[in-house]
MARVEXZA-73039 format. One record per atom (N, C-alpha, C): x, y, z; atom name; residue in three letters; residue number from 1. Coordinates in nm, 4 decimals, m for minus. Example, Ala and Ser with C-alpha at 12.3 -4.5 7.8 and 13.67 -1.06 7.14 Angstrom:
REM MARVEXZA-73039
rec c1:1.3190 c2:m0.5690 c3:0.7800 atomo:N residuo:ala num:1
rec c1:1.2300 c2:m0.4500 c3:0.7800 atomo:CA residuo:ala num:1
rec c1:1.3200 c2:m0.3300 c3:0.7800 atomo:C residuo:ala num:1
rec c1:1.2850 c2:m0.2250 c3:0.7080 atomo:N residuo:ser num:2
rec c1:1.3670 c2:m0.1060 c3:0.7140 atomo:CA residuo:ser num:2
rec c1:1.2900 c2:0.0030 c3:0.7870 atomo:C residuo:ser num:2
This chain:
REM MARVEXZA-73039
rec c1:12.0221 c2:8.9117 c3:9.5548 atomo:N residuo:met num:1
rec c1:11.9896 c2:9.0526 c3:9.5349 atomo:CA residuo:met num:1
rec c1:11.9981 c2:9.1289 c3:9.6679 atomo:C residuo:met num:1
rec c1:12.0941 c2:9.2173 c3:9.6797 atomo:N residuo:asn num:2
rec c1:12.1086 c2:9.2945 c3:9.8033 atomo:CA residuo:asn num:2
rec c1:12.0246 c2:9.4213 c3:9.7981 atomo:C residuo:asn num:2
rec c1:11.9332 c2:9.4347 c3:9.8931 atomo:N residuo:lys num:3
rec c1:11.8466 c2:9.5537 c3:9.8964 atomo:CA residuo:lys num:3
rec c1:11.8896 c2:9.6462 c3:10.0095 atomo:C residuo:lys num:3
rec c1:11.8967 c2:9.7744 c3:9.9791 atomo:N residuo:his num:4
rec c1:11.9352 c2:9.8726 c3:10.0809 atomo:CA residuo:his num:4
rec c1:11.8112 c2:9.9271 c3:10.1507 atomo:C residuo:his num:4
rec c1:11.8213 c2:9.9484 c3:10.2799 atomo:N residuo:his num:5
rec c1:11.7081 c2:10.0008 c3:10.3564 atomo:CA residuo:his num:5
rec c1:11.6828 c2:10.1466 c3:10.3190 atomo:C residuo:his num:5
rec c1:11.5644 c2:10.1742 c3:10.2663 atomo:N residuo:gly num:6
rec c1:11.5291 c2:10.3120 c3:10.2316 atomo:CA residuo:gly num:6
rec c1:11.6032 c2:10.3606 c3:10.1081 atomo:C residuo:gly num:6
rec c1:11.6505 c2:10.2662 c3:10.0269 atomo:N residuo:gln num:7
rec c1:11.7226 c2:10.3030 c3:9.9058 atomo:CA residuo:gln num:7
rec c1:11.6255 c2:10.3376 c3:9.7933 atomo:C residuo:gln num:7
rec c1:11.6377 c2:10.4601 c3:9.7411 atomo:N residuo:cys num:8
rec c1:11.5485 c2:10.5023 c3:9.6325 atomo:CA residuo:cys num:8
rec c1:11.5988 c2:10.4494 c3:9.4982 atomo:C residuo:cys num:8
rec c1:11.5133 c2:10.3775 c3:9.4268 atomo:N residuo:val num:9
rec c1:11.5509 c2:10.3250 c3:9.2965 atomo:CA residuo:val num:9
rec c1:11.4435 c2:10.3603 c3:9.1947 atomo:C residuo:val num:9
rec c1:11.4857 c2:10.3823 c3:9.0698 atomo:N residuo:ser num:10
rec c1:11.3891 c2:10.4179 c3:8.9662 atomo:CA residuo:ser num:10
rec c1:11.3483 c2:10.2947 c3:8.8858 atomo:C residuo:ser num:10
rec c1:11.2201 c2:10.2591 c3:8.8943 atomo:N residuo:leu num:11
rec c1:11.1699 c2:10.1433 c3:8.8209 atomo:CA residuo:leu num:11
rec c1:11.0691 c2:10.1897 c3:8.7166 atomo:C residuo:leu num:11
rec c1:11.0990 c2:10.1590 c3:8.5903 atomo:N residuo:asn num:12
rec c1:11.0095 c2:10.2007 c3:8.4815 atomo:CA residuo:asn num:12
rec c1:10.9883 c2:10.3517 c3:8.4817 atomo:C residuo:asn num:12
rec c1:11.0907 c2:10.4250 c3:8.5288 atomo:N residuo:gly num:13
rec c1:11.0793 c2:10.5704 c3:8.5293 atomo:CA residuo:gly num:13
rec c1:11.0123 c2:10.6221 c3:8.6561 atomo:C residuo:gly num:13
rec c1:10.9719 c2:10.5278 c3:8.7446 atomo:N residuo:leu num:14
rec c1:10.9074 c2:10.5704 c3:8.8692 atomo:CA residuo:leu num:14
rec c1:11.0014 c2:10.5471 c3:8.9862 atomo:C residuo:leu num:14
rec c1:11.0173 c2:10.6498 c3:9.0692 atomo:N residuo:gln num:15
rec c1:11.1066 c2:10.6362 c3:9.1844 atomo:CA residuo:gln num:15
rec c1:11.0340 c2:10.5712 c3:9.3013 atomo:C residuo:gln num:15
rec c1:11.0856 c2:10.4578 c3:9.3464 atomo:N residuo:val num:16
rec c1:11.0237 c2:10.3890 c3:9.4587 atomo:CA residuo:val num:16
rec c1:11.1285 c2:10.3476 c3:9.5601 atomo:C residuo:val num:16
rec c1:11.0892 c2:10.3382 c3:9.6857 atomo:N residuo:glu num:17
rec c1:11.1829 c2:10.2980 c3:9.7892 atomo:CA residuo:glu num:17
rec c1:11.1758 c2:10.1486 c3:9.8114 atomo:C residuo:glu num:17
rec c1:11.2918 c2:10.0840 c3:9.8111 atomo:N residuo:val num:18
rec c1:11.2982 c2:9.9402 c3:9.8311 atomo:CA residuo:val num:18
rec c1:11.2547 c2:9.9050 c3:9.9730 atomo:C residuo:val num:18
rec c1:11.1905 c2:9.7911 c3:9.9890 atomo:N residuo:leu num:19
rec c1:11.1421 c2:9.7413 c3:10.1177 atomo:CA residuo:leu num:19
rec c1:11.0186 c2:9.8171 c3:10.1637 atomo:C residuo:leu num:19
rec c1:11.0151 c2:9.9469 c3:10.1354 atomo:N residuo:lys num:20
rec c1:10.8991 c2:10.0258 c3:10.1780 atomo:CA residuo:lys num:20
rec c1:10.7888 c2:10.0200 c3:10.0728 atomo:C residuo:lys num:20
rec c1:10.8295 c2:9.9929 c3:9.9489 atomo:N residuo:cys num:21
rec c1:10.7328 c2:9.9839 c3:9.8389 atomo:CA residuo:cys num:21
rec c1:10.6470 c2:10.1088 c3:9.8290 atomo:C residuo:cys num:21
rec c1:10.7062 c2:10.2270 c3:9.8466 atomo:N residuo:gln num:22
rec c1:10.6303 c2:10.3515 c3:9.8366 atomo:CA residuo:gln num:22
rec c1:10.7005 c2:10.4489 c3:9.7433 atomo:C residuo:gln num:22
rec c1:10.6232 c2:10.5381 c3:9.6846 atomo:N residuo:ile num:23
rec c1:10.6796 c2:10.6390 c3:9.5951 atomo:CA residuo:ile num:23
rec c1:10.7721 c2:10.7324 c3:9.6724 atomo:C residuo:ile num:23
rec c1:10.8908 c2:10.7560 c3:9.6196 atomo:N residuo:cys num:24
rec c1:10.9862 c2:10.8453 c3:9.6863 atomo:CA residuo:cys num:24
rec c1:10.9296 c2:10.9861 c3:9.6943 atomo:C residuo:cys num:24
rec c1:10.9314 c2:11.0439 c3:9.8128 atomo:N residuo:gly num:25
rec c1:10.8811 c2:11.1791 c3:9.8301 atomo:CA residuo:gly num:25
rec c1:10.7481 c2:11.1778 c3:9.9050 atomo:C residuo:gly num:25
rec c1:10.6964 c2:11.0584 c3:9.9322 atomo:N residuo:ser num:26
rec c1:10.5701 c2:11.0491 c3:10.0057 atomo:CA residuo:ser num:26
rec c1:10.5965 c2:11.0296 c3:10.1543 atomo:C residuo:ser num:26
rec c1:10.7080 c2:11.0847 c3:10.2020 atomo:N residuo:ser num:27
rec c1:10.7428 c2:11.0702 c3:10.3433 atomo:CA residuo:ser num:27
rec c1:10.6543 c2:11.1614 c3:10.4277 atomo:C residuo:ser num:27
């Protein structure tokens, strides 16, 4: 499984950033 740094992905309808494990937009 290749994960991108800071890649935003939608899981179960929730947008989260890979590796960071945080909700997208909480920067």
